[in-house]
RODO-2510 file (C-alpha; in nm, 4 decimals, decimal comma):
residues 399
     n   res          X          Y          Z
     1     m   -11,0027     2,0109    -9,2648
     2     a   -10,7274     1,8747    -9,4876
     3     t   -10,6754     1,5085    -9,5742
     4     s   -10,3032     1,5445    -9,6568
     5     l   -10,0713     1,2540    -9,5777
     6     s    -9,7159     1,2915    -9,4552
     7     y    -9,4749     1,1344    -9,6995
     8     r    -9,2554     1,0202    -9,4134
     9     r    -9,5559     0,8629    -9,2407
    10     m    -9,6496     0,6885    -9,5621
    11     l    -9,3013     0,5402    -9,5974
    12     e    -9,3022     0,4315    -9,2344
    13     f    -9,6409     0,2719    -9,2820
    14     l    -9,5357     0,0852    -9,5940
    15     n    -9,2222    -0,0401    -9,4272
    16     s    -9,4004    -0,1483    -9,1120
    17     a    -9,6699    -0,3291    -9,3074
    18     a    -9,4238    -0,5461    -9,4937
    19     s    -9,1152    -0,7568    -9,4325
    20     r    -8,8246    -0,5872    -9,2554
    21     r    -8,5794    -0,7784    -9,4655
    22     f    -8,3447    -0,5599    -9,6690
    23     w    -8,3887    -0,6481   -10,0351
    24     q    -8,1198    -0,5852   -10,2881
    25     i    -8,2231    -0,3377   -10,5580
    26     v    -8,2482    -0,5100   -10,8921
    27     p    -8,1674    -0,3599   -11,2324
    28     r    -8,4220    -0,1180   -11,3778
    29     q    -8,4982    -0,3320   -11,6806
    30     q    -8,6492    -0,6016   -11,4591
    31     f    -8,9371    -0,3634   -11,3864
    32     h    -9,0559    -0,3493   -11,7430
    33     k    -9,2723    -0,6405   -11,8595
    34     t    -9,3587    -0,6947   -12,2210
    35     t    -9,6902    -0,8795   -12,1789
    36     s    -9,9778    -0,8679   -11,9316
    37     k    -9,9106    -1,2334   -11,8418
    38     m    -9,5623    -1,1590   -11,7071
    39     f    -9,6286    -1,0698   -11,3441
    40     a    -9,3598    -0,9566   -11,1018
    41     n    -9,2008    -1,1962   -10,8599
    42     e    -9,1521    -1,1286   -10,4903
    43     d    -8,8029    -0,9829   -10,5409
    44     d    -8,9296    -0,7325   -10,7997
    45     f    -9,2067    -0,6221   -10,5663
    46     n    -8,9800    -0,5757   -10,2657
    47     a    -8,7228    -0,3932   -10,4770
    48     a    -8,9968    -0,1509   -10,5840
    49     k    -9,0911    -0,1054   -10,2192
    50     e    -8,7319    -0,0049   -10,1408
    51     r    -8,7125     0,2225   -10,4432
    52     v    -8,9904     0,4393   -10,3059
    53     n    -8,7237     0,5776   -10,0729
    54     l    -8,5291     0,7075   -10,3747
    55     l    -8,8004     0,9570   -10,4707
    56     k    -8,6579     1,3084   -10,4443
    57     e    -8,9902     1,4794   -10,3879
    58     d    -9,3350     1,4162   -10,2480
    59     p    -9,5388     1,2687   -10,5375
    60     g    -9,8629     1,4151   -10,3994
    61     n   -10,1555     1,2747   -10,2038
    62     e   -10,3276     1,1163   -10,5018
    63     a   -10,0198     0,9139   -10,5940
    64     k    -9,9453     0,8196   -10,2333
    65     l   -10,2989     0,6946   -10,1762
    66     k   -10,2862     0,4895   -10,4949
    67     m    -9,9516     0,3376   -10,3928
    68     y   -10,0912     0,2581   -10,0481
    69     a   -10,4000     0,0921   -10,1966
    70     l   -10,1981    -0,1160   -10,4446
    71     f    -9,9568    -0,2189   -10,1695
    72     k   -10,2421    -0,3350    -9,9445
    73     q   -10,4156    -0,5130   -10,2320
    74     a   -10,0894    -0,6881   -10,3256
    75     t   -10,0056    -0,7987    -9,9722
    76     v   -10,3470    -0,8487    -9,8081
    77     g   -10,5987    -0,8728   -10,0897
    78     t   -10,9431    -0,7169   -10,1239
    79     c   -11,0329    -0,4636    -9,8555
    80     k   -11,2600    -0,6212    -9,5935
    81     t   -11,1992    -0,3808    -9,3063
    82     s   -11,4689    -0,1502    -9,1663
    83     k   -11,4861     0,2094    -9,2795
    84     p   -11,3007     0,4386    -9,0332
    85     g   -11,4899     0,6875    -8,8199
    86     a   -11,6142     1,0229    -8,9438
    87     f   -11,3243     1,2242    -8,8066
    88     d   -11,0488     0,9883    -8,9180
    89     f   -10,9825     1,1747    -9,2420
    90     v   -10,6543     1,0058    -9,3212
    91     g   -10,7922     0,6617    -9,2395
    92     k   -11,0997     0,7191    -9,4570
    93     a   -10,8865     0,8357    -9,7484
    94     k   -10,6730     0,5216    -9,7258
    95     w   -10,9744     0,2946    -9,6855
    96     q   -11,1537     0,4479    -9,9833
    97     a   -10,8477     0,4183   -10,2086
    98     w   -10,8083     0,0509   -10,1140
    99     t   -11,1794    -0,0236   -10,1490
   100     n   -11,1850     0,1338   -10,4963
   101     l   -10,9572    -0,1447   -10,6243
   102     g   -11,2442    -0,3884   -10,5793
   103     s   -11,1534    -0,7483   -10,6582
   104     l   -10,8254    -0,6761   -10,8375
   105     d   -10,6125    -0,9883   -10,7885
   106     q   -10,2917    -0,9671   -10,5891
   107     e   -10,0547    -1,0415   -10,8781
   108     s   -10,2039    -0,7623   -11,0865
   109     a   -10,1881    -0,5236   -10,7905
   110     r    -9,8236    -0,6145   -10,7373
   111     q    -9,7395    -0,5401   -11,1006
   112     k    -9,9338    -0,2126   -11,0959
   113     y    -9,7465    -0,1083   -10,7818
   114     i    -9,4104    -0,1808   -10,9460
   115     d    -9,5097     0,0061   -11,2614
   116     m    -9,6299     0,3049   -11,0624
   117     v    -9,3096     0,3311   -10,8597
   118     q    -9,1028     0,3146   -11,1779
   119     q    -9,3206     0,5790   -11,3437
   120     l    -9,2714     0,8163   -11,0493
   121     l    -8,8965     0,7567   -11,0560
   122     d    -8,8872     0,8242   -11,4298
   123     e    -9,0901     1,1444   -11,3913
   124     q    -8,8449     1,2709   -11,1309
   125     g    -8,5449     1,1620   -11,3356
   126     v    -8,4181     0,9268   -11,0651
   127     t    -8,1650     0,6685   -11,1806
   128     v    -8,0840     0,3315   -11,0233
   129     d    -7,8252     0,4821   -10,7889
   130     g    -8,0642     0,7541   -10,6721
   131     s    -7,9143     1,0468   -10,8646
   132     t    -8,1362     1,2634   -11,0798
   133     t    -8,0956     1,3633   -11,4404
   134     a    -8,2222     1,7116   -11,3513
   135     e    -7,9357     1,7572   -11,1063
   136     e    -7,6875     1,6360   -11,3647
   137     a    -7,8236     1,8817   -11,6187
   138     r    -7,8015     2,1701   -11,3734
   139     s    -7,4458     2,0872   -11,2806
   140     t    -7,3364     2,1317   -11,6424
   141     e    -7,5532     2,4358   -11,7161
   142     k    -7,3437     2,7496   -11,7549
   143     f    -7,4427     3,1154   -11,7511
   144     k    -7,2287     3,4133   -11,8440
   145     t    -7,3957     3,6721   -11,6210
   146     l    -7,5597     3,4589   -11,3509
   147     n    -7,4509     3,2212   -11,0797
   148     v    -7,7228     2,9553   -11,0474
   149     t    -7,7385     2,6780   -10,7884
   150     s    -8,0049     2,4383   -10,6660
   151     e    -8,0317     2,2672   -10,3308
   152     d    -8,3142     2,1178   -10,1233
   153     g    -8,5829     2,2410   -10,3601
   154     v    -8,4527     2,6006   -10,3771
   155     y    -8,3354     2,7385   -10,7126
   156     k    -8,0993     3,0264   -10,6352
   157     i    -8,0310     3,2854   -10,9043
   158     m    -7,7553     3,5390   -10,8373
   159     l    -7,6883     3,8311   -11,0700
   160     n    -7,3151     3,7933   -11,1172
   161     r    -7,1586     4,1077   -11,2635
   162     p    -7,0397     4,2695   -10,9388
   163     n    -6,7779     4,4816   -11,1162
   164     k    -7,0647     4,6369   -11,3160
   165     k    -7,2995     4,6590   -11,0162
   166     n    -7,4932     4,3709   -11,1731
   167     a    -7,6231     4,5891   -11,4562
   168     l    -7,8379     4,3906   -11,6981
   169     t    -7,7097     4,3273   -12,0488
   170     f    -7,9125     4,1631   -12,3229
   171     d    -7,7395     3,8390   -12,2223
   172     s    -7,8594     3,8926   -11,8652
   173     y    -8,2191     3,9293   -11,9782
   174     n    -8,2061     3,6142   -12,1883
   175     e    -8,0295     3,4136   -11,9195
   176     l    -8,2809     3,5148   -11,6530
   177     v    -8,5601     3,3989   -11,8821
   178     k    -8,3807     3,0681   -11,9279
   179     a    -8,3151     3,0268   -11,5542
   180     l    -8,6791     3,0946   -11,4620
   181     d    -8,7976     2,8554   -11,7308
   182     t    -8,5670     2,5843   -11,5951
   183     a    -8,6827     2,6368   -11,2375
   184     g    -9,0470     2,6443   -11,3393
   185     k    -9,0283     2,3135   -11,5271
   186     d    -8,8025     2,1230   -11,2862
   187     p    -9,0248     1,9027   -11,0642
   188     t    -8,7634     1,9030   -10,7863
   189     i    -8,7792     2,2816   -10,7454
   190     v    -9,0164     2,4212   -10,4829
   191     l    -8,9332     2,7909   -10,5120
   192     a    -8,6787     3,0309   -10,6600
   193     t    -8,4844     3,3269   -10,5245
   194     i    -8,3017     3,6132   -10,6958
   195     t    -8,0254     3,8207   -10,5386
   196     g    -7,7102     4,0023   -10,6441
   197     a    -7,3387     3,9383   -10,6070
   198     g    -7,1322     4,1975   -10,4220
   199     d    -7,2633     4,5205   -10,2712
   200     y    -7,5303     4,5939   -10,5319
   201     y    -7,8527     4,4085   -10,6015
   202     c    -7,8727     4,5500   -10,9537
   203     s    -7,7984     4,8884   -11,1110
   204     g    -8,0665     4,8371   -11,3759
   205     n    -8,0291     4,8315   -11,7495
   206     d    -7,6711     4,8466   -11,8738
   207     l    -7,6837     5,1602   -12,0875
   208     n    -7,3925     5,0281   -12,2892
   209     n    -7,6603     4,8141   -12,4569
   210     f    -7,7355     5,1225   -12,6648
   211     m    -7,3820     5,2357   -12,7368
   212     s    -7,3305     5,0127   -13,0386
   213     a    -7,6350     5,1582   -13,2134
   214     t    -7,6033     5,3910   -13,5118
   215     p    -7,8737     5,6121   -13,6613
   216     d    -7,9321     5,3415   -13,9215
   217     t    -7,9611     5,0561   -13,6715
   218     m    -8,1250     5,2338   -13,3757
   219     s    -8,4814     5,1566   -13,4813
   220     d    -8,4198     4,7854   -13,5309
   221     m    -8,2154     4,7666   -13,2121
   222     a    -8,4956     4,9307   -13,0146
   223     k    -8,7491     4,6845   -13,1542
   224     d    -8,5249     4,3916   -13,0676
   225     g    -8,4786     4,5338   -12,7190
   226     g    -8,8538     4,5614   -12,6810
   227     v    -8,8967     4,1954   -12,7732
   228     i    -8,6290     4,0909   -12,5232
   229     l    -8,7818     4,3024   -12,2461
   230     n    -9,1317     4,1737   -12,3175
   231     k    -9,0129     3,8143   -12,2959
   232     f    -8,8196     3,8935   -11,9778
   233     v    -9,1176     4,0456   -11,7974
   234     s    -9,3464     3,7688   -11,9227
   235     a    -9,1175     3,5128   -11,7596
   236     f    -9,1898     3,6754   -11,4222
   237     i    -9,5628     3,7046   -11,4890
   238     d    -9,5862     3,3377   -11,5834
   239     f    -9,3449     3,1874   -11,3302
   240     p    -9,5579     2,9147   -11,1679
   241     k    -9,3820     2,8791   -10,8324
   242     p    -9,3085     3,1115   -10,5409
   243     l    -9,0449     3,3700   -10,6338
   244     i    -8,8573     3,5543   -10,3613
   245     g    -8,6476     3,8665   -10,4098
   246     l    -8,3486     3,9053   -10,1784
   247     v    -8,2385     4,2661   -10,2274
   248     n    -7,8872     4,2737   -10,0864
   249     g    -7,8039     4,6319   -10,1864
   250     p    -7,9086     4,9279   -10,4053
   251     a    -8,1606     4,8502   -10,6806
   252     v    -8,2148     5,0692   -10,9863
   253     g    -8,4587     5,0834   -11,2779
   254     v    -8,5969     4,7566   -11,4089
   255     s    -8,4597     4,5655   -11,1103
   256     v    -8,6955     4,7744   -10,8961
   257     t    -9,0022     4,7691   -11,1185
   258     i    -8,9899     4,3914   -11,1654
   259     l    -9,0076     4,3422   -10,7880
   260     g    -9,3808     4,4041   -10,8093
   261     l    -9,4117     4,0660   -10,9842
   262     f    -9,2290     3,8736   -10,7096
   263     d    -9,4338     3,6906   -10,4479
   264     v    -9,2359     3,8379   -10,1601
   265     v    -8,9333     4,0684   -10,1352
   266     y    -8,6874     4,0921    -9,8445
   267     s    -8,4288     4,3664    -9,8178
   268     t    -8,1178     4,4602    -9,6278
   269     n    -8,1405     4,7951    -9,4505
   270     k    -7,8632     4,9226    -9,6774
   271     a    -8,0720     4,8812    -9,9916
   272     t    -8,2230     5,1717   -10,1819
   273     f    -8,4788     5,1715   -10,4638
   274     v    -8,4886     5,4206   -10,7512
   275     t    -8,6425     5,4328   -11,1008
   276     p    -8,4860     5,7279   -11,2927
   277     f    -8,7017     5,6895   -11,6027
   278     s    -8,7874     6,0533   -11,6598
   279     a    -8,4255     6,1618   -11,6111
   280     l    -8,3269     5,9240   -11,8918
   281     g    -8,6164     6,0124   -12,1197
   282     q    -8,7730     5,6692   -12,0746
   283     s    -9,0890     5,5223   -11,9214
   284     p    -9,1837     5,2521   -11,6677
   285     e    -9,1603     4,8801   -11,7389
   286     g    -9,1987     4,5513   -11,5515
   287     c    -9,5753     4,6128   -11,5229
   288     s    -9,4948     4,8802   -11,2642
   289     s    -9,7342     5,1275   -11,4290
   290     y   -10,0120     4,8994   -11,3036
   291     v    -9,8626     4,7151   -11,0048
   292     f    -9,6986     5,0067   -10,8222
   293     p   -10,0149     5,2203   -10,7934
   294     k   -10,1967     4,9065   -10,6821
   295     i    -9,9581     4,8312   -10,3963
   296     m    -9,8427     5,1843   -10,3051
   297     g   -10,1356     5,4045   -10,3973
   298     r   -10,1349     5,6383   -10,6967
   299     a    -9,9606     5,9392   -10,5426
   300     k    -9,6764     5,7451   -10,3799
   301     a    -9,6272     5,5363   -10,6926
   302     n    -9,6061     5,8520   -10,9042
   303     e    -9,3328     5,9895   -10,6785
   304     v    -9,1276     5,6851   -10,7707
   305     l    -9,2214     5,6304   -11,1362
   306     l    -9,2617     5,9896   -11,2585
   307     f    -9,0274     6,1881   -11,0376
   308     g    -8,7620     5,9282   -10,9594
   309     r    -8,7808     5,9509   -10,5817
   310     k    -8,5250     5,7202   -10,4227
   311     l    -8,6732     5,5053   -10,1459
   312     t    -8,4865     5,3737    -9,8462
   313     a    -8,5459     5,0114    -9,7494
   314     d    -8,7801     5,1184    -9,4707
   315     e    -8,9762     5,3438    -9,7081
   316     a    -9,0053     5,0609    -9,9611
   317     c    -9,1364     4,8420    -9,6812
   318     d    -9,3876     5,1067    -9,5673
   319     r    -9,5152     5,1364    -9,9254
   320     g    -9,5636     4,7602    -9,9620
   321     l    -9,2877     4,6869   -10,2132
   322     v    -9,0797     4,5049    -9,9512
   323     a    -9,2179     4,2635    -9,6937
   324     s    -8,9417     4,2851    -9,4308
   325     v    -8,6132     4,4677    -9,3788
   326     f    -8,3185     4,3039    -9,2012
   327     p    -7,9948     4,4476    -9,0615
   328     d    -7,7247     4,4067    -9,3226
   329     d    -7,5066     4,1854    -9,1019
   330     k    -7,7967     3,9456    -9,0440
   331     f    -7,9561     3,9600    -9,3890
   332     q    -7,8059     3,6433    -9,5377
   333     k    -7,8649     3,4332    -9,2264
   334     e    -8,2231     3,5470    -9,1663
   335     t    -8,3390     3,5239    -9,5259
   336     s    -8,1750     3,1820    -9,5707
   337     r    -8,3638     3,0591    -9,2666
   338     l    -8,6945     3,1852    -9,4046
   339     v    -8,6331     3,0437    -9,7525
   340     d    -8,5427     2,7038    -9,6088
   341     e    -8,8631     2,7042    -9,4038
   342     y    -9,0739     2,7964    -9,7064
   343     a    -8,9112     2,5223    -9,9161
   344     k    -9,0448     2,2627    -9,6715
   345     l    -9,4071     2,3684    -9,7212
   346     p    -9,6339     2,1579    -9,9503
   347     k    -9,5202     2,2714   -10,2926
   348     n    -9,8350     2,1848   -10,4860
   349     s   -10,0451     2,3850   -10,2430
   350     m    -9,8193     2,6888   -10,2876
   351     r    -9,8150     2,6534   -10,6647
   352     l   -10,1931     2,6259   -10,6899
   353     s   -10,2451     2,9104   -10,4437
   354     k   -10,0100     3,1361   -10,6406
   355     n   -10,1957     3,0505   -10,9608
   356     l   -10,5237     3,1429   -10,7906
   357     i   -10,3858     3,4717   -10,6566
   358     r   -10,2375     3,5735   -10,9928
   359     s   -10,5203     3,4426   -11,2141
   360     n   -10,7335     3,7561   -11,1788
   361     d   -10,4544     3,9824   -11,3053
   362     k   -10,2504     3,7588   -11,5324
   363     d   -10,4087     3,8536   -11,8654
   364     l   -10,4093     4,2191   -11,7658
   365     l   -10,0414     4,2031   -11,6673
   366     h    -9,9520     4,0732   -12,0134
   367     k   -10,1485     4,3580   -12,1722
   368     v    -9,9716     4,6095   -11,9492
   369     n    -9,6367     4,4547   -12,0410
   370     d    -9,7172     4,4839   -12,4115
   371     a    -9,8176     4,8495   -12,3746
   372     e    -9,5116     4,9387   -12,1668
   373     c    -9,2736     4,7734   -12,4125
   374     e    -9,4399     4,9420   -12,7073
   375     l    -9,3978     5,2829   -12,5454
   376     l    -9,0379     5,2092   -12,4505
   377     v    -8,9476     5,1188   -12,8083
   378     e    -9,0813     5,4597   -12,9110
   379     r    -8,8957     5,6326   -12,6258
   380     w    -8,5640     5,4603   -12,7031
   381     t    -8,5678     5,6056   -13,0569
   382     s    -8,6743     5,9544   -12,9477
   383     d    -8,4344     6,2492   -12,9560
   384     e    -8,5166     6,3173   -12,5915
   385     c    -8,4056     5,9714   -12,4764
   386     v    -8,0932     5,9621   -12,6934
   387     q    -7,9864     6,3046   -12,5615
   388     a    -8,0538     6,2012   -12,2005
   389     i    -7,8381     5,8889   -12,2380
   390     m    -7,5600     6,0913   -12,4013
   391     n    -7,5767     6,3372   -12,1111
   392     f    -7,5547     6,0466   -11,8683
   393     f    -7,2347     5,9167   -12,0231
   394     t    -7,0903     6,2670   -12,0514
   395     q    -7,1492     6,3356   -11,6823
   396     k    -7,0131     5,9944   -11,5928
   397     a    -6,6938     6,0629   -11,7877
   398     k    -6,6367     6,3832   -11,5876
   399     l    -6,6413     6,1981   -11,2537
***
């Protein structure tokens, strides 16, 4: 049985255990003392109590218990209450945290409480007026090929080249790496989603990436592309928080293979999934050579990876690549509802659980990624691949 404490309940408890008087928030610098002899006055302490409400995220049970214990020690003194009953898990956790402070004097407890609140605010980037530096940074962050927003713990990444069916350029790869890195490090983010702008989810790799290559530069360009792809796939392997794919339309190539590294994928019924590697003289990437047989079975995975079979949304769901399929006219509403629900779940629990689930395969996934990228670099410089891409553009020009 869990011993988790509701953050709202903790705030209500702290407020009910102390004065109801509204205290004016004092400047931040008053919280920082230069010597151990300079203890906080009553105004400092009550201002810290009010500042707890400015925290943008749950600081976790350990921090909440410590704050509770310091608050009780500062206002009541040494714990002299009886230990709660065996089944009062929350009460026992609070009692133990308070008891562990021993004979710490009230002035010291008051100062430690103030320091702890300020430390939590600093860690979350919360300023005096309650805004966060992380939010300010995101508001000024610009991407050329993505539309990125953040709200209520959800980091939303939208592929934003609708006139090109959201095909991925080298800039797209690098920007997705940057966006995932930002979301992974931001303490206010609970989970991330990826979707596409317009009617397409993503039409895969933009083959124009190769059009500037010459016989003299093709080898170096292929190697550089392999490095970019390896870094891109690694960002998905290593992403520490839940990652949800919202496939709003057709998906092609790498945008399909990378879905195997998402934690859950939802699709509109108008979506299709195809990986035309053999037709283009290329080979699988995104760890799909390992993940797809694992989730689909070898034969069904080979239909997709070797022979380029296009899957409908329902077929992708039956094969385990997609978790649920929604009618196109309800897709945005239904997936938004689910994402909002997931964002309210205990984020540390989800993060640790994901780490546990992925830990058995993580090293192997990186090895698979390395091997896939190495083969692709060889394929990109092969006569077979170059001819297949030229044929693609020739056929496209005839349309």
